PDB file of N, CA, C, O and CB in Angstrom:
ATOM      1  N   UNK A   1     134.195  19.186 -67.722  1.00  0.00           N
ATOM      2  CA  UNK A   1     133.053  20.002 -67.374  1.00  0.00           C
ATOM      3  C   UNK A   1     131.995  19.849 -68.463  1.00  0.00           C
ATOM      4  O   UNK A   1     132.303  19.833 -69.655  1.00  0.00           O
ATOM      5  CB  UNK A   1     133.463  21.487 -67.193  1.00  0.00           C
ATOM      6  N   UNK A   2     130.792  19.742 -68.043  1.00  0.00           N
ATOM      7  CA  UNK A   2     129.738  19.559 -69.022  1.00  0.00           C
ATOM      8  C   UNK A   2     129.327  20.887 -69.637  1.00  0.00           C
ATOM      9  O   UNK A   2     129.587  21.942 -69.059  1.00  0.00           O
ATOM     10  CB  UNK A   2     128.539  18.881 -68.386  1.00  0.00           C
ATOM     11  N   UNK A   3     128.695  20.850 -70.790  1.00  0.00           N
ATOM     12  CA  UNK A   3     128.314  22.100 -71.461  1.00  0.00           C
ATOM     13  C   UNK A   3     127.258  22.871 -70.661  1.00  0.00           C
ATOM     14  O   UNK A   3     126.493  22.295 -69.888  1.00  0.00           O
ATOM     15  CB  UNK A   3     127.786  21.802 -72.871  1.00  0.00           C
ATOM     16  N   UNK A   4     127.242  24.170 -70.870  1.00  0.00           N
ATOM     17  CA  UNK A   4     126.247  25.007 -70.196  1.00  0.00           C
ATOM     18  C   UNK A   4     124.889  24.788 -70.839  1.00  0.00           C
ATOM     19  O   UNK A   4     124.757  24.876 -72.060  1.00  0.00           O
ATOM     20  CB  UNK A   4     126.644  26.507 -70.255  1.00  0.00           C
ATOM     21  N   UNK A   5     123.879  24.502 -70.025  1.00  0.00           N
ATOM     22  CA  UNK A   5     122.552  24.258 -70.602  1.00  0.00           C
ATOM     23  C   UNK A   5     121.887  25.553 -71.051  1.00  0.00           C
ATOM     24  O   UNK A   5     122.215  26.628 -70.547  1.00  0.00           O
ATOM     25  CB  UNK A   5     121.658  23.542 -69.591  1.00  0.00           C
ATOM     26  N   UNK A   6     120.958  25.456 -71.991  1.00  0.00           N
ATOM     27  CA  UNK A   6     120.200  26.648 -72.377  1.00  0.00           C
ATOM     28  C   UNK A   6     119.197  27.010 -71.278  1.00  0.00           C
ATOM     29  O   UNK A   6     118.764  26.145 -70.517  1.00  0.00           O
ATOM     30  CB  UNK A   6     119.465  26.418 -73.727  1.00  0.00           C
ATOM     31  N   UNK A   7     118.844  28.255 -71.203  1.00  0.00           N
ATOM     32  CA  UNK A   7     117.849  28.714 -70.234  1.00  0.00           C
ATOM     33  C   UNK A   7     116.507  28.044 -70.542  1.00  0.00           C
ATOM     34  O   UNK A   7     116.088  28.017 -71.699  1.00  0.00           O
ATOM     35  CB  UNK A   7     117.712  30.272 -70.265  1.00  0.00           C
ATOM     36  N   UNK A   8     115.829  27.504 -69.524  1.00  0.00           N
ATOM     37  CA  UNK A   8     114.524  26.874 -69.769  1.00  0.00           C
ATOM     38  C   UNK A   8     113.445  27.859 -70.219  1.00  0.00           C
ATOM     39  O   UNK A   8     112.450  27.454 -70.820  1.00  0.00           O
ATOM     40  CB  UNK A   8     114.060  26.173 -68.520  1.00  0.00           C
ATOM     41  N   UNK A   9     113.635  29.145 -69.931  1.00  0.00           N
ATOM     42  CA  UNK A   9     112.615  30.140 -70.297  1.00  0.00           C
ATOM     43  C   UNK A   9     112.860  30.769 -71.661  1.00  0.00           C
ATOM     44  O   UNK A   9     111.955  30.804 -72.495  1.00  0.00           O
ATOM     45  CB  UNK A   9     112.558  31.228 -69.252  1.00  0.00           C
ATOM     46  N   UNK A  10     114.094  31.276 -71.905  1.00  0.00           N
ATOM     47  CA  UNK A  10     114.337  32.018 -73.146  1.00  0.00           C
ATOM     48  C   UNK A  10     115.326  31.321 -74.086  1.00  0.00           C
ATOM     49  O   UNK A  10     115.547  31.794 -75.201  1.00  0.00           O
ATOM     50  CB  UNK A  10     114.851  33.400 -72.816  1.00  0.00           C
ATOM     51  N   UNK A  11     115.919  30.215 -73.659  1.00  0.00           N
ATOM     52  CA  UNK A  11     116.834  29.387 -74.447  1.00  0.00           C
ATOM     53  C   UNK A  11     118.194  30.029 -74.744  1.00  0.00           C
ATOM     54  O   UNK A  11     118.931  29.540 -75.600  1.00  0.00           O
ATOM     55  CB  UNK A  11     116.180  29.037 -75.733  1.00  0.00           C
ATOM     56  N   UNK A  12     118.531  31.116 -74.046  1.00  0.00           N
ATOM     57  CA  UNK A  12     119.868  31.706 -74.174  1.00  0.00           C
ATOM     58  C   UNK A  12     120.874  30.812 -73.441  1.00  0.00           C
ATOM     59  O   UNK A  12     120.484  30.008 -72.594  1.00  0.00           O
ATOM     60  CB  UNK A  12     119.897  33.171 -73.601  1.00  0.00           C
ATOM     61  N   UNK A  13     122.145  30.945 -73.757  1.00  0.00           N
ATOM     62  CA  UNK A  13     123.176  30.167 -73.084  1.00  0.00           C
ATOM     63  C   UNK A  13     123.309  30.651 -71.641  1.00  0.00           C
ATOM     64  O   UNK A  13     123.461  31.847 -71.393  1.00  0.00           O
ATOM     65  CB  UNK A  13     124.534  30.278 -73.834  1.00  0.00           C
ATOM     66  N   UNK A  14     123.250  29.723 -70.701  1.00  0.00           N
ATOM     67  CA  UNK A  14     123.303  30.074 -69.285  1.00  0.00           C
ATOM     68  C   UNK A  14     124.745  30.183 -68.786  1.00  0.00           C
ATOM     69  O   UNK A  14     125.692  29.839 -69.493  1.00  0.00           O
ATOM     70  CB  UNK A  14     122.542  29.039 -68.459  1.00  0.00           C
ATOM     71  N   UNK A  15     124.886  30.664 -67.563  1.00  0.00           N
ATOM     72  CA  UNK A  15     126.189  30.760 -66.911  1.00  0.00           C
ATOM     73  C   UNK A  15     126.132  29.960 -65.613  1.00  0.00           C
ATOM     74  O   UNK A  15     125.150  30.028 -64.874  1.00  0.00           O
ATOM     75  CB  UNK A  15     126.584  32.255 -66.638  1.00  0.00           C
ATOM     76  N   UNK A  16     127.192  29.205 -65.345  1.00  0.00           N
ATOM     77  CA  UNK A  16     127.288  28.496 -64.071  1.00  0.00           C
ATOM     78  C   UNK A  16     127.590  29.528 -62.993  1.00  0.00           C
ATOM     79  O   UNK A  16     128.624  30.194 -63.044  1.00  0.00           O
ATOM     80  CB  UNK A  16     128.390  27.373 -64.112  1.00  0.00           C
ATOM     81  N   UNK A  17     126.698  29.663 -62.021  1.00  0.00           N
ATOM     82  CA  UNK A  17     126.851  30.687 -60.983  1.00  0.00           C
ATOM     83  C   UNK A  17     127.590  30.148 -59.764  1.00  0.00           C
ATOM     84  O   UNK A  17     128.428  30.846 -59.194  1.00  0.00           O
ATOM     85  CB  UNK A  17     125.486  31.222 -60.564  1.00  0.00           C
ATOM     86  N   UNK A  18     127.290  28.909 -59.356  1.00  0.00           N
ATOM     87  CA  UNK A  18     127.948  28.333 -58.183  1.00  0.00           C
ATOM     88  C   UNK A  18     127.771  26.827 -58.146  1.00  0.00           C
ATOM     89  O   UNK A  18     126.849  26.270 -58.743  1.00  0.00           O
ATOM     90  CB  UNK A  18     127.402  28.955 -56.900  1.00  0.00           C
ATOM     91  N   UNK A  19     128.683  26.182 -57.425  1.00  0.00           N
ATOM     92  CA  UNK A  19     128.628  24.746 -57.189  1.00  0.00           C
ATOM     93  C   UNK A  19     128.700  24.537 -55.685  1.00  0.00           C
ATOM     94  O   UNK A  19     129.604  25.043 -55.020  1.00  0.00           O
ATOM     95  CB  UNK A  19     129.789  23.986 -57.935  1.00  0.00           C
ATOM     96  N   UNK A  20     127.736  23.783 -55.151  1.00  0.00           N
ATOM     97  CA  UNK A  20     127.696  23.515 -53.714  1.00  0.00           C
ATOM     98  C   UNK A  20     127.607  22.011 -53.490  1.00  0.00           C
ATOM     99  O   UNK A  20     126.878  21.334 -54.215  1.00  0.00           O
ATOM    100  CB  UNK A  20     126.497  24.244 -53.040  1.00  0.00           C
ATOM    101  N   UNK A  21     128.327  21.464 -52.507  1.00  0.00           N
ATOM    102  CA  UNK A  21     128.238  20.028 -52.244  1.00  0.00           C
ATOM    103  C   UNK A  21     126.865  19.657 -51.682  1.00  0.00           C
ATOM    104  O   UNK A  21     126.292  20.387 -50.874  1.00  0.00           O
ATOM    105  CB  UNK A  21     129.344  19.594 -51.268  1.00  0.00           C
ATOM    106  N   UNK A  22     126.355  18.515 -52.123  1.00  0.00           N
ATOM    107  CA  UNK A  22     125.097  17.982 -51.595  1.00  0.00           C
ATOM    108  C   UNK A  22     125.378  16.745 -50.746  1.00  0.00           C
ATOM    109  O   UNK A  22     125.032  16.689 -49.566  1.00  0.00           O
ATOM    110  CB  UNK A  22     124.114  17.639 -52.747  1.00  0.00           C
ATOM    111  N   UNK A  23     126.004  15.770 -51.368  1.00  0.00           N
ATOM    112  CA  UNK A  23     126.386  14.542 -50.679  1.00  0.00           C
ATOM    113  C   UNK A  23     127.836  14.247 -51.017  1.00  0.00           C
ATOM    114  O   UNK A  23     128.513  15.062 -51.644  1.00  0.00           O
ATOM    115  CB  UNK A  23     125.459  13.347 -51.077  1.00  0.00           C
ATOM    116  N   UNK A  24     128.304  13.097 -50.606  1.00  0.00           N
ATOM    117  CA  UNK A  24     129.685  12.699 -50.889  1.00  0.00           C
ATOM    118  C   UNK A  24     129.974  12.655 -52.387  1.00  0.00           C
ATOM    119  O   UNK A  24     131.084  12.972 -52.815  1.00  0.00           O
ATOM    120  CB  UNK A  24     129.973  11.340 -50.270  1.00  0.00           C
ATOM    121  N   UNK A  25     128.995  12.268 -53.171  1.00  0.00           N
ATOM    122  CA  UNK A  25     129.208  12.065 -54.609  1.00  0.00           C
ATOM    123  C   UNK A  25     128.462  13.031 -55.515  1.00  0.00           C
ATOM    124  O   UNK A  25     128.601  12.939 -56.734  1.00  0.00           O
ATOM    125  CB  UNK A  25     128.816  10.691 -54.969  1.00  0.00           C
ATOM    126  N   UNK A  26     127.675  13.957 -54.970  1.00  0.00           N
ATOM    127  CA  UNK A  26     126.900  14.867 -55.821  1.00  0.00           C
ATOM    128  C   UNK A  26     127.076  16.325 -55.390  1.00  0.00           C
ATOM    129  O   UNK A  26     127.401  16.624 -54.241  1.00  0.00           O
ATOM    130  CB  UNK A  26     125.412  14.489 -55.785  1.00  0.00           C
ATOM    131  N   UNK A  27     126.853  17.203 -56.341  1.00  0.00           N
ATOM    132  CA  UNK A  27     126.905  18.646 -56.095  1.00  0.00           C
ATOM    133  C   UNK A  27     125.641  19.293 -56.648  1.00  0.00           C
ATOM    134  O   UNK A  27     124.962  18.719 -57.499  1.00  0.00           O
ATOM    135  CB  UNK A  27     128.176  19.280 -56.737  1.00  0.00           C
ATOM    136  N   UNK A  28     125.335  20.481 -56.164  1.00  0.00           N
ATOM    137  CA  UNK A  28     124.251  21.288 -56.712  1.00  0.00           C
ATOM    138  C   UNK A  28     124.888  22.360 -57.583  1.00  0.00           C
ATOM    139  O   UNK A  28     125.704  23.152 -57.112  1.00  0.00           O
ATOM    140  CB  UNK A  28     123.358  21.919 -55.576  1.00  0.00           C
ATOM    141  N   UNK A  29     124.512  22.379 -58.844  1.00  0.00           N
ATOM    142  CA  UNK A  29     125.016  23.388 -59.776  1.00  0.00           C
ATOM    143  C   UNK A  29     123.912  24.407 -60.014  1.00  0.00           C
ATOM    144  O   UNK A  29     122.821  24.060 -60.466  1.00  0.00           O
ATOM    145  CB  UNK A  29     125.486  22.741 -61.126  1.00  0.00           C
ATOM    146  N   UNK A  30     124.204  25.672 -59.705  1.00  0.00           N
ATOM    147  CA  UNK A  30     123.233  26.746 -59.919  1.00  0.00           C
ATOM    148  C   UNK A  30     123.612  27.515 -61.177  1.00  0.00           C
ATOM    149  O   UNK A  30     124.757  27.933 -61.349  1.00  0.00           O
ATOM    150  CB  UNK A  30     123.168  27.699 -58.687  1.00  0.00           C
ATOM    151  N   UNK A  31     122.629  27.691 -62.050  1.00  0.00           N
ATOM    152  CA  UNK A  31     122.834  28.400 -63.309  1.00  0.00           C
ATOM    153  C   UNK A  31     122.011  29.676 -63.312  1.00  0.00           C
ATOM    154  O   UNK A  31     120.963  29.753 -62.669  1.00  0.00           O
ATOM    155  CB  UNK A  31     122.460  27.507 -64.516  1.00  0.00           C
ATOM    156  N   UNK A  32     122.494  30.681 -64.041  1.00  0.00           N
ATOM    157  CA  UNK A  32     121.775  31.939 -64.208  1.00  0.00           C
ATOM    158  C   UNK A  32     121.767  32.304 -65.684  1.00  0.00           C
ATOM    159  O   UNK A  32     122.732  32.053 -66.406  1.00  0.00           O
ATOM    160  CB  UNK A  32     122.418  33.072 -63.358  1.00  0.00           C
ATOM    161  N   UNK A  33     120.666  32.900 -66.121  1.00  0.00           N
ATOM    162  CA  UNK A  33     120.551  33.345 -67.500  1.00  0.00           C
ATOM    163  C   UNK A  33     120.902  34.833 -67.574  1.00  0.00           C
ATOM    164  O   UNK A  33     120.297  35.643 -66.871  1.00  0.00           O
ATOM    165  CB  UNK A  33     119.119  33.081 -68.051  1.00  0.00           C
ATOM    166  N   UNK A  34     121.868  35.202 -68.413  1.00  0.00           N
ATOM    167  CA  UNK A  34     122.230  36.612 -68.524  1.00  0.00           C
ATOM    168  C   UNK A  34     121.191  37.441 -69.300  1.00  0.00           C
ATOM    169  O   UNK A  34     121.205  38.671 -69.242  1.00  0.00           O
ATOM    170  CB  UNK A  34     123.582  36.733 -69.196  1.00  0.00           C
ATOM    171  N   UNK A  35     120.310  36.771 -70.012  1.00  0.00           N
ATOM    172  CA  UNK A  35     119.310  37.481 -70.824  1.00  0.00           C
ATOM    173  C   UNK A  35     118.043  37.816 -70.032  1.00  0.00           C
ATOM    174  O   UNK A  35     117.578  38.956 -70.056  1.00  0.00           O
ATOM    175  CB  UNK A  35     118.940  36.642 -72.043  1.00  0.00           C
ATOM    176  N   UNK A  36     117.484  36.823 -69.330  1.00  0.00           N
ATOM    177  CA  UNK A  36     116.196  37.045 -68.650  1.00  0.00           C
ATOM    178  C   UNK A  36     116.292  36.968 -67.125  1.00  0.00           C
ATOM    179  O   UNK A  36     115.278  37.095 -66.440  1.00  0.00           O
ATOM    180  CB  UNK A  36     115.184  36.030 -69.133  1.00  0.00           C
ATOM    181  N   UNK A  37     117.494  36.764 -66.587  1.00  0.00           N
ATOM    182  CA  UNK A  37     117.752  36.711 -65.135  1.00  0.00           C
ATOM    183  C   UNK A  37     117.091  35.529 -64.423  1.00  0.00           C
ATOM    184  O   UNK A  37     116.959  35.539 -63.199  1.00  0.00           O
ATOM    185  CB  UNK A  37     117.278  37.988 -64.496  1.00  0.00           C
ATOM    186  N   UNK A  38     116.682  34.530 -65.168  1.00  0.00           N
ATOM    187  CA  UNK A  38     116.122  33.330 -64.553  1.00  0.00           C
ATOM    188  C   UNK A  38     117.263  32.512 -63.943  1.00  0.00           C
ATOM    189  O   UNK A  38     118.354  32.463 -64.512  1.00  0.00           O
ATOM    190  CB  UNK A  38     115.320  32.483 -65.597  1.00  0.00           C
ATOM    191  N   UNK A  39     117.030  31.877 -62.808  1.00  0.00           N
ATOM    192  CA  UNK A  39     118.051  31.016 -62.203  1.00  0.00           C
ATOM    193  C   UNK A  39     117.425  29.691 -61.787  1.00  0.00           C
ATOM    194  O   UNK A  39     116.242  29.634 -61.449  1.00  0.00           O
ATOM    195  CB  UNK A  39     118.709  31.711 -60.982  1.00  0.00           C
ATOM    196  N   UNK A  40     118.217  28.632 -61.814  1.00  0.00           N
ATOM    197  CA  UNK A  40     117.761  27.301 -61.450  1.00  0.00           C
ATOM    198  C   UNK A  40     118.947  26.487 -60.968  1.00  0.00           C
ATOM    199  O   UNK A  40     120.100  26.824 -61.235  1.00  0.00           O
ATOM    200  CB  UNK A  40     117.063  26.606 -62.639  1.00  0.00           C
ATOM    201  N   UNK A  41     118.643  25.396 -60.245  1.00  0.00           N
ATOM    202  CA  UNK A  41     119.665  24.533 -59.666  1.00  0.00           C
ATOM    203  C   UNK A  41     119.364  23.092 -60.032  1.00  0.00           C
ATOM    204  O   UNK A  41     118.213  22.656 -60.006  1.00  0.00           O
ATOM    205  CB  UNK A  41     119.737  24.705 -58.130  1.00  0.00           C
ATOM    206  N   UNK A  42     120.411  22.360 -60.373  1.00  0.00           N
ATOM    207  CA  UNK A  42     120.293  20.936 -60.682  1.00  0.00           C
ATOM    208  C   UNK A  42     121.346  20.172 -59.894  1.00  0.00           C
ATOM    209  O   UNK A  42     122.383  20.729 -59.536  1.00  0.00           O
ATOM    210  CB  UNK A  42     120.449  20.676 -62.209  1.00  0.00           C
ATOM    211  N   UNK A  43     121.085  18.902 -59.623  1.00  0.00           N
ATOM    212  CA  UNK A  43     122.104  18.072 -58.975  1.00  0.00           C
ATOM    213  C   UNK A  43     122.885  17.335 -60.058  1.00  0.00           C
ATOM    214  O   UNK A  43     122.347  16.993 -61.111  1.00  0.00           O
ATOM    215  CB  UNK A  43     121.458  17.061 -57.963  1.00  0.00           C
ATOM    216  N   UNK A  44     124.151  17.101 -59.781  1.00  0.00           N
ATOM    217  CA  UNK A  44     125.029  16.465 -60.760  1.00  0.00           C
ATOM    218  C   UNK A  44     126.109  15.673 -60.026  1.00  0.00           C
ATOM    219  O   UNK A  44     126.361  15.926 -58.848  1.00  0.00           O
ATOM    220  CB  UNK A  44     125.667  17.523 -61.709  1.00  0.00           C
ATOM    221  N   UNK A  45     126.754  14.715 -60.707  1.00  0.00           N
ATOM    222  CA  UNK A  45     127.867  14.002 -60.071  1.00  0.00           C
ATOM    223  C   UNK A  45     128.997  14.978 -59.745  1.00  0.00           C
ATOM    224  O   UNK A  45     129.248  15.921 -60.496  1.00  0.00           O
ATOM    225  CB  UNK A  45     128.386  12.860 -60.989  1.00  0.00           C
ATOM    226  N   UNK A  46     129.667  14.748 -58.636  1.00  0.00           N
ATOM    227  CA  UNK A  46     130.789  15.596 -58.236  1.00  0.00           C
ATOM    228  C   UNK A  46     131.916  15.432 -59.253  1.00  0.00           C
ATOM    229  O   UNK A  46     132.435  14.326 -59.402  1.00  0.00           O
ATOM    230  CB  UNK A  46     131.282  15.239 -56.794  1.00  0.00           C
ATOM    231  N   UNK A  47     132.315  16.500 -59.960  1.00  0.00           N
ATOM    232  CA  UNK A  47     133.340  16.370 -61.003  1.00  0.00           C
ATOM    233  C   UNK A  47     134.712  15.974 -60.455  1.00  0.00           C
ATOM    234  O   UNK A  47     135.495  15.341 -61.163  1.00  0.00           O
ATOM    235  CB  UNK A  47     133.463  17.672 -61.760  1.00  0.00           C
ATOM    236  N   UNK A  48     135.012  16.335 -59.214  1.00  0.00           N
ATOM    237  CA  UNK A  48     136.298  15.968 -58.612  1.00  0.00           C
ATOM    238  C   UNK A  48     136.327  14.473 -58.315  1.00  0.00           C
ATOM    239  O   UNK A  48     137.302  13.792 -58.633  1.00  0.00           O
ATOM    240  CB  UNK A  48     136.551  16.781 -57.317  1.00  0.00           C
ATOM    241  N   UNK A  49     135.266  13.967 -57.708  1.00  0.00           N
ATOM    242  CA  UNK A  49     135.202  12.520 -57.427  1.00  0.00           C
ATOM    243  C   UNK A  49     135.186  11.711 -58.721  1.00  0.00           C
ATOM    244  O   UNK A  49     135.785  10.638 -58.798  1.00  0.00           O
ATOM    245  CB  UNK A  49     133.950  12.186 -56.583  1.00  0.00           C
ATOM    246  N   UNK A  50     134.502  12.228 -59.729  1.00  0.00           N
ATOM    247  CA  UNK A  50     134.423  11.532 -61.015  1.00  0.00           C
ATOM    248  C   UNK A  50     135.808  11.443 -61.663  1.00  0.00           C
ATOM    249  O   UNK A  50     136.139  10.437 -62.292  1.00  0.00           O
ATOM    250  CB  UNK A  50     133.434  12.253 -61.959  1.00  0.00           C
ATOM    251  N   UNK A  51     136.612  12.496 -61.508  1.00  0.00           N
ATOM    252  CA  UNK A  51     137.948  12.533 -62.113  1.00  0.00           C
ATOM    253  C   UNK A  51     138.984  11.777 -61.304  1.00  0.00           C
ATOM    254  O   UNK A  51     140.052  11.461 -61.828  1.00  0.00           O
ATOM    255  CB  UNK A  51     138.396  13.958 -62.282  1.00  0.00           C
ATOM    256  N   UNK A  52     138.704  11.477 -60.048  1.00  0.00           N
ATOM    257  CA  UNK A  52     139.724  10.872 -59.194  1.00  0.00           C
ATOM    258  C   UNK A  52     140.185   9.506 -59.707  1.00  0.00           C
ATOM    259  O   UNK A  52     141.324   9.114 -59.454  1.00  0.00           O
ATOM    260  CB  UNK A  52     139.194  10.734 -57.783  1.00  0.00           C
ATOM    261  N   UNK A  53     139.338   8.785 -60.411  1.00  0.00           N
ATOM    262  CA  UNK A  53     139.734   7.481 -60.951  1.00  0.00           C
ATOM    263  C   UNK A  53     140.873   7.587 -61.943  1.00  0.00           C
ATOM    264  O   UNK A  53     141.852   6.849 -61.835  1.00  0.00           O
ATOM    265  CB  UNK A  53     138.556   6.812 -61.610  1.00  0.00           C
ATOM    266  N   UNK A  54     140.769   8.485 -62.905  1.00  0.00           N
ATOM    267  CA  UNK A  54     141.843   8.601 -63.888  1.00  0.00           C
ATOM    268  C   UNK A  54     143.029   9.360 -63.319  1.00  0.00           C
ATOM    269  O   UNK A  54     144.148   9.179 -63.798  1.00  0.00           O
ATOM    270  CB  UNK A  54     141.339   9.291 -65.150  1.00  0.00           C
ATOM    271  N   UNK A  55     142.825  10.203 -62.318  1.00  0.00           N
ATOM    272  CA  UNK A  55     143.955  10.881 -61.664  1.00  0.00           C
ATOM    273  C   UNK A  55     144.829   9.844 -60.954  1.00  0.00           C
ATOM    274  O   UNK A  55     146.057   9.896 -61.027  1.00  0.00           O
ATOM    275  CB  UNK A  55     143.448  11.961 -60.650  1.00  0.00           C
ATOM    276  N   UNK A  56     144.182   8.911 -60.271  1.00  0.00           N
ATOM    277  CA  UNK A  56     144.929   7.830 -59.600  1.00  0.00           C
ATOM    278  C   UNK A  56     145.716   7.005 -60.614  1.00  0.00           C
ATOM    279  O   UNK A  56     146.819   6.547 -60.318  1.00  0.00           O
ATOM    280  CB  UNK A  56     143.966   6.912 -58.808  1.00  0.00           C
ATOM    281  N   UNK A  57     145.163   6.817 -61.790  1.00  0.00           N
ATOM    282  CA  UNK A  57     145.840   6.024 -62.820  1.00  0.00           C
ATOM    283  C   UNK A  57     147.088   6.720 -63.336  1.00  0.00           C
ATOM    284  O   UNK A  57     147.963   6.055 -63.890  1.00  0.00           O
ATOM    285  CB  UNK A  57     144.894   5.743 -63.978  1.00  0.00           C
ATOM    286  N   UNK A  58     147.204   8.025 -63.177  1.00  0.00           N
ATOM    287  CA  UNK A  58     148.368   8.765 -63.660  1.00  0.00           C
ATOM    288  C   UNK A  58     149.560   8.696 -62.710  1.00  0.00           C
ATOM    289  O   UNK A  58     150.677   9.043 -63.093  1.00  0.00           O
ATOM    290  CB  UNK A  58     147.995  10.202 -63.889  1.00  0.00           C
ATOM    291  N   UNK A  59     149.330   8.249 -61.465  1.00  0.00           N
ATOM    292  CA  UNK A  59     150.420   8.184 -60.506  1.00  0.00           C
ATOM    293  C   UNK A  59     151.423   7.106 -60.924  1.00  0.00           C
ATOM    294  O   UNK A  59     151.024   6.036 -61.386  1.00  0.00           O
ATOM    295  CB  UNK A  59     149.879   7.904 -59.088  1.00  0.00           C
ATOM    296  N   UNK A  60     152.727   7.382 -60.764  1.00  0.00           N
ATOM    297  CA  UNK A  60     153.724   6.382 -61.129  1.00  0.00           C
ATOM    298  C   UNK A  60     153.694   5.197 -60.157  1.00  0.00           C
ATOM    299  O   UNK A  60     153.345   5.355 -58.987  1.00  0.00           O
ATOM    300  CB  UNK A  60     155.125   7.012 -61.155  1.00  0.00           C
ATOM    301  N   UNK A  61     154.058   4.027 -60.646  1.00  0.00           N
ATOM    302  CA  UNK A  61     154.090   2.854 -59.750  1.00  0.00           C
ATOM    303  C   UNK A  61     155.196   3.014 -58.713  1.00  0.00           C
ATOM    304  O   UNK A  61     156.173   3.728 -58.939  1.00  0.00           O
ATOM    305  CB  UNK A  61     154.303   1.543 -60.560  1.00  0.00           C
ATOM    306  N   UNK A  62     155.037   2.358 -57.596  1.00  0.00           N
ATOM    307  CA  UNK A  62     156.049   2.399 -56.521  1.00  0.00           C
ATOM    308  C   UNK A  62     157.224   1.521 -56.815  1.00  0.00           C
ATOM    309  O   UNK A  62     158.155   1.446 -56.014  1.00  0.00           O
ATOM    310  CB  UNK A  62     155.446   1.989 -55.204  1.00  0.00           C
TER     311      UNK A  62
END
């Protein structure tokens, strides 16, 4: 998981409020600031799809 970004308005540490799928490989991450109540959404790579490569590598051989 990537670090929580600072609020663009007051620079306080933000909180991840929700993650929603956008496409097969991307998600929308919504952040909220606990200090000034500002909220914003950014698109990011899907963390599950990103991790699936190394998860597959952990499976034992047949």
